[in-house]
Steps between C-alpha positions, in 0.01 A plus 500: 500500500190636329253670732142476374278801537265491799289794383346596167375855517346482154268213594466599862626164622742414777648185650456439871840327517797431278407461133572207268556524125137390463384814682376296797642535850751235599259419785137525392271496805132416482380794711682760284306823453682589181606587263739340253403493134348153524301595813355808333435317171277250681265785587538753219574261212616649173494853640836420663658472156509879485662769716269667748371859508413502131450853370693647790840345444749368252721196555819349368692178549800490730615166358780655296726196491486139607787353696571132552343181368129447557163550341545870574788483248255434217296770328195456281513601136248715319461543126377778275334287234339164430270262688512129571270248661168670432197290586269374229275776374747778582704688240811714522280809495582737791142459626568129552859526621417633846633349819156386614496265201816318607426144609665393824340158508740208497496123526740226596511125478610210286194314371245686714519879497421690819368848420580809709350848478826661612853354466570458870477228762557487873794345671439195716281585800545201725513422869589849621221633716473813288390283206235328711370819663454696180424216261143611417631836378784342304298220341184693419711785366699268273183332373330832422814638334553179303858406591649185661549473874729242659428308819848446635655213690401341832140624520367156592789413729462803726120481516406371845159396366633288214503124543788299350531126545797309355558759231133518406306819561157434645409866528674829422266786592751783453607380156135453405420851618774649289408316181125546542534874568670553165270267306189679627588803286706331228365591155737313269797737539791442732556181697548353843843336533587264786868460582675188629814467710656201674252496789201557271607201294526284811165622625321407177397851393515419128281193541245694704482792257480275194212300645299794630571780248642340187526735202409805708855514640852533359751302706847646551828334588732719704878515481548824688440873510695821458495617860683206661676174418340286771147369538192691604486643850249640745529623855260391775464633852303211653685211662209266435483597133877453470460151643219432253721599208789293633278195540364552149854450369635850456837631614430737791781710645556494792354158566181557702510146639829562686446564875756783517333675206162474670648645820657787307168566325317513833760748626453711183866451405362339182192664355460333160579194291593479133350225287710396202440292189749254359727540201414298193725273294754450780530132411602575139858558385488559125300699249381178339362380833319828555352485151381143546342585835335810356357322199370221725328760721335664200390162365346412837309828513365433152392152611305664782313697235668841501489649150683821591831490689746779579840539664630774731876541525713745694810715468742210464800501268516440128504119517171490692350762270586294195360189669172674577455623145607178329309266731186715472530489124554123491207443738281738296405699807248780474697767685844557650535780758857626543540698822808717534668629814356832603146376546323473833332258734298479819793353693861452394835551671578868435867466406412210276257723311772763477790285382400168347420414142502656155318836472191507284626688194812288457311174555223598258748610234668160515162330489431669167841392371437138599154503344656614174745209514214252540300661220800481266503124563134466410386457861169662591568751776255506795298810578679702766416739782771725640493588873711692746427853619223621265229747602438748215382499140848585368631189676242290317589646161873456557461139617281405205735676258823358644371144470296542180353296346521241779377706796124511537465633855670708765472338842443742789540392861462775758347779291147360442481400866511867602158550345363220717635647824389851415148405396456286811609784727245730337227234514561458873426868552174497303395161639631492858299186572716323239830664588644188659368274225668704224810570712449874484748688716364853496246654733450799272603612156835680489539836319670323209166327431252772596680728254346276233147484641270415789323194358617183323346617173724808514812338640527209256535596135395146401187482716243558225682279250507207741133559584413481130686169475344325799170686539362714781390207717829311476702815572425451868709181489801649321795575731617860483849360446379341175364838386839653580668221305285584200601866522867407516471263202313766306785746556755242389295414193446860395866589550606192304265594216657844480852362485391256229331769292812716519700206371236454226423149628128439533511143629732327745630252244630794293733612781864417427847560639531793261259685723752549781850651513778490756558822690857409597776283361491255791138414429579472130776251572284281722182501294613532139258793465685775309586829666240768434708710261621197305170336420374592149807721451557332162152606391569854619819513294317375194256790530777754546704373206219483246 
């Protein structure tokens, strides 16, 4: 089994717990005082691209060989000549072909194009309490950075203040808060996406959103996610809240209405309840039935007025993957997110995360293959976002390259959330009167933060940039977590630009599968990406034999 590095001496980063391939800890806690690469990037931005102690040290990679199948088994190509994808007005002169001139803007959509300043989006942030607590940081950060953020499933259903009568939402204050927070700073880039599951459909979420927000929102159908193969879950520690969720129609385990369960809870033998969502399509037996149901759902959403519709699917097998791609193409959806096993979530059964589903690289490689089959038949392939364990700029490049030209975005779940936690903890120290409101968990700044500075202007590399965007007066309303998010996105963007310039690709649509190589034969076999010493070997021989 591959053991991922917990410490990077070159960058000065370290994982608090066990490390994932993404570089995040397997368990990412909100009060963490640092400092994985994502944590540090949220504060120091693009500075984290480089090894520390410049001028007093040298550094070298210890990634000599890549073992096993995964995104780590891909390496990014560089070239010694040429340039592609230069923006209008730029020439192939070396003064123009600098990495700062690479365009990392992207867009997705069928008839209506949604523009993004950076080619990333969040995973679905739904009814988990972490999403609710830190939403201002997440949403404002996404709006300022210009990338899509997804409101996940069950937000209305778990809201004790929402009013639902016979499948009709009369009020949904938490959903409104989430949408309105993003739209306040939305400047035409990115999007707010609202996801639907079985319970959301029953509760009339689509109807409510269509009537109140219309074209401001992308609606998303959900088939699953990469972390688990059952519906969404949360854990609650209040008996009364568990009863509320049960009475609202959710599956709650154990059943809080049972007398013996209530007795056990009072005795502290039971301390929490798990709320579960239902599986979809359980009443369907054939692919044709699933397709008919799916197309009817899309048609209904269009009748409600939604002009942009997406689909999120999980780490299922090849049949479901083909269904997702083909049905999305036939329905002319605007985006299909394909989430591989290896991603993360706020709550999932641990051994299910460890053992179920198709890992991201293998699933994404097959997605490309299936897209090529559709294209060869003259079918227009939907725009695609790959998800499942991404946190760094190299992950973004590899995902876009592996799925080129169909992939437009890399979907990141846990990584951007770290910026929200971290910024909120720092804000709670500087504004103790708001510590509870922002869910700050620190009473003082830890050494990992004070090493960067004493004041917000010093600590956050993105502080001045965000202030220029919103203005001095509005800066008082910007969550520190959103500033941290901007710093993290800036690091990702800068690192991506550098990879692109090295590959001589100065726009995202110029990136191709030729820009990555397989570092081992297993990865070559699964992806169809040639082994690193085989690719362009014919061209090398032609030079030698001239």
